[in-house]
C-alpha positions in Angstrom: 11.7 11.5 1.2 11.3 14.3 -1.3 9.0 16.7 0.5 8.3 20.4 0.0 7.3 22.5 3.0 5.2 25.6 2.6 4.6 28.1 5.4 3.0 26.1 8.2 1.3 23.5 6.0 1.7 19.8 5.9 4.5 18.6 3.6 3.6 17.6 0.0 5.5 15.2 -2.2 7.1 16.6 -5.2 5.2 16.5 -8.5 5.1 13.0 -10.0 6.0 11.2 -6.8 3.3 9.0 -5.3 2.8 7.8 -1.8 1.6 4.2 -2.4 -0.3 2.6 0.5 -0.4 -1.1 -0.4 -2.4 -3.8 1.3 -0.7 -7.2 1.7 -3.2 -10.1 2.2 -5.1 -10.7 -1.0 -3.2 -8.0 -2.8 0.5 -8.9 -3.0 0.0 -12.5 -1.7 -2.8 -14.9 -0.9 -5.4 -13.7 1.5 -4.1 -14.9 4.9 -6.2 -13.9 8.0 -4.6 -12.7 11.2 -5.8 -15.9 12.9 -3.4 -18.0 10.8 0.0 -16.3 11.3 1.9 -19.5 10.5 0.8 -19.1 6.9 2.2 -15.6 6.8 5.7 -17.1 6.9 5.2 -19.6 4.0 2.9 -17.8 1.5 4.4 -16.7 -1.8 4.3 -13.2 -3.3 2.4 -12.6 -6.5 5.3 -12.1 -9.0 3.7 -9.2 -10.8 3.2 -7.4 -7.5 6.9 -7.8 -6.5 8.0 -6.6 -9.9 5.7 -3.6 -10.1 6.2 -2.4 -6.5 10.0 -2.6 -6.8 9.8 -0.6 -10.1 7.8 2.1 -8.3 10.3 2.1 -5.5 13.2 2.5 -8.1 11.3 5.4 -9.7 11.4 7.3 -6.4 7.8 6.7 -5.2 7.2 6.1 -1.5 6.1 2.5 -0.7 4.2 1.9 2.5 2.5 -1.4 3.2 -0.7 -0.7 5.1 -2.2 -3.9 6.4 -4.9 -5.2 8.7 -2.3 -7.4 10.3 -1.9 -6.5 14.0 1.3 -4.9 15.6 2.3 -8.3 17.1 2.6 -9.6 13.5 4.7 -6.7 12.2 8.0 -8.4 12.5 6.8 -11.6 10.7 5.4 -9.3 8.0 8.7 -7.3 7.6 10.7 -10.5 7.6 8.5 -11.9 4.8 8.7 -8.8 2.8 12.5 -8.7 3.1 12.9 -12.5 2.4 11.0 -12.0 -0.9 12.8 -8.9 -2.0 10.2 -6.2 -1.6 11.7 -2.7 -1.4 9.7 -0.4 0.8 9.9 2.6 3.2 7.5 1.6 5.9 4.9 -0.8 7.2 1.7 0.3 9.0 -0.3 -2.3 10.9 -3.8 -2.0 12.2 -5.8 -1.0 9.2 -9.5 -1.7 10.0 -10.7 -5.1 8.9 -13.7 -5.7 6.7 -13.1 -3.5 3.6 -15.5 -1.0 2.2 -13.0 1.7 3.0 -13.9 5.4 2.5 -10.9 7.6 3.1 -11.4 11.3 4.0 -8.3 13.5 4.0 -7.2 17.0 3.3 -4.7 15.7 0.7 -5.5 14.3 -2.7 -6.4 10.6 -2.4 -6.7 8.2 -5.3 -7.7 4.6 -4.8 -7.2 1.6 -7.0 -8.9 -1.7 -6.2 -6.7 -4.7 -6.7 -8.5 -7.1 -9.0 -6.1 -10.0 -9.7 -3.2 -8.3 -11.5 -0.5 -5.8 -10.7 -0.1 -3.9 -13.9 0.7 -0.4 -14.9 -2.0 2.1 -13.8 -4.1 3.7 -16.4 -6.4 6.8 -16.5 -10.1 6.0 -16.3 -13.1 8.1 -15.7 -15.3 6.9 -12.8 -18.1 8.1 -10.6 -16.9 9.0 -7.1 -18.5 10.3 -3.9 -17.6 13.9 -2.8 -18.7 16.3 -0.2 -21.6 18.6 -1.2 -20.4 22.1 -1.9 
């Protein structure tokens, strides 16, 4: 991983490199609930997601699948990703279920809501919530 370390600070990725945290169910494949693990083995990836994510990987970005699937489903998940040719660095299970996420972090965080297509990301001005100064 291309990290720069400053005196006693958390590492930061080099300029231009992103740390993509990508959901699985409903984002790169159909929305399969944890209660139906048999479907996790047979669902198909969205072709545009596979192409885009692998391109980001090839460009040097960090790819982490961050899913609400539980730890006991991690091997099924990794087997599925490998079977379909996804390139990635890590898989994190246990993301809270239910959506409406609001991430608070000391590092810059950008969020993009998946809305049916994995395409190139574009710049867009939006209203966001921030802490009051």
